[in-house]
C-alpha positions in Angstrom: 53.9 -31.8 104.1 55.4 -31.9 107.6 59.0 -31.3 106.0 57.8 -28.2 104.2 56.4 -26.8 107.4 59.6 -27.5 109.3 61.5 -26.0 106.4 59.4 -22.9 106.5 59.8 -22.6 110.3 63.5 -23.1 109.9 63.7 -20.3 107.4 61.7 -18.0 109.6 64.0 -18.7 112.6 67.1 -18.3 110.4 65.8 -14.9 109.2 65.1 -13.7 112.7 68.7 -14.9 113.8 70.1 -12.9 110.9 68.0 -9.9 111.6 69.2 -9.7 115.3 72.9 -10.8 114.6 75.5 -8.1 114.1 77.1 -8.1 110.6 80.3 -9.6 111.9 78.6 -12.5 113.5 75.8 -13.2 110.9 75.6 -16.6 109.4 74.2 -17.0 106.0 71.8 -19.8 105.4 71.3 -21.7 102.2 68.4 -24.2 101.5 69.6 -27.5 100.2 67.4 -30.6 99.8 68.0 -34.3 101.0 68.4 -36.5 97.7 69.7 -39.8 96.9 69.2 -41.5 100.2 68.3 -45.2 99.6 64.6 -46.2 99.9 63.3 -46.5 103.4 66.3 -44.8 104.8 67.1 -41.3 106.1 70.0 -38.8 106.0 71.5 -38.6 109.6 72.2 -35.3 110.9 75.1 -35.6 113.5 76.6 -33.5 116.3 80.0 -33.4 114.6 81.3 -34.2 111.1 81.7 -37.9 111.5 79.8 -41.1 110.9 80.6 -42.2 114.4 79.3 -39.0 116.0 75.9 -38.8 117.9 72.9 -38.8 115.6 70.7 -35.8 116.1 68.0 -36.5 113.6 67.2 -38.5 110.4 65.6 -36.7 107.3 64.1 -38.5 104.4 64.6 -37.6 100.7 62.9 -34.3 99.7 63.3 -32.7 103.1 64.7 -29.2 102.7 67.4 -28.3 105.1 68.8 -25.0 106.3 72.6 -25.0 105.6 74.9 -22.6 107.5 77.1 -22.6 104.4 80.1 -24.1 106.2 81.5 -27.5 105.0 84.6 -29.4 105.9 87.7 -28.7 103.8 87.1 -24.9 104.0 84.3 -25.0 101.5 81.6 -22.3 101.6 78.3 -23.1 100.0 77.8 -19.4 99.2 81.1 -19.3 97.4 80.0 -22.2 95.1 76.3 -20.9 94.8 76.7 -19.6 91.3 78.0 -22.8 89.9 75.7 -25.3 88.1 74.0 -27.7 90.6 76.0 -30.7 89.4 79.2 -28.9 90.2 78.1 -27.8 93.6 77.0 -31.4 94.4 80.5 -32.6 93.1 82.4 -30.0 95.2 80.7 -31.2 98.5 80.3 -34.9 97.6 82.8 -36.1 100.1 82.4 -33.4 102.7 80.3 -32.8 105.8 78.2 -29.7 105.7 76.6 -27.9 108.6 72.9 -27.7 109.1 70.7 -25.4 111.3 67.8 -27.7 112.5 65.4 -28.5 115.2 66.0 -32.2 115.7 63.5 -32.6 118.7 60.9 -30.4 116.8 60.5 -28.2 119.9 61.6 -24.9 118.7 65.3 -25.4 120.0 67.4 -25.2 116.9 71.0 -26.4 117.0 73.8 -26.9 114.4 74.5 -30.4 113.2 76.3 -32.1 110.3 75.1 -34.0 107.2 77.2 -35.9 104.5 77.4 -34.0 101.2 76.7 -37.0 99.1 73.0 -36.9 100.1 72.1 -33.2 99.6 71.5 -31.1 96.6 70.9 -27.3 96.1 67.2 -26.5 96.5 
């Protein structure tokens, strides 16, 4: 239940950011869910798109993440949003995608990166 509350809070904050951002600086947020992480493990959100980068947080399967839309390799999640879920997952499988999250759960949202193999459209 905690992950749903965090997801709702993240969506509210994201909506507020979008409301007060100018059109040219607005970031589009898309909800994706953590999936396929091995039992008793978590998906690491990292400061930079690298498995050696500083870990910011860990999210278990089922956690809904707010994605900025940006992935490595020039992929934009909004550009592939109309495709079937399996094709979206295949497109980002070996990419890092940027998240907007609150790793300390203190209302201080930051960007981080998660590996695409472990997320799926929500």
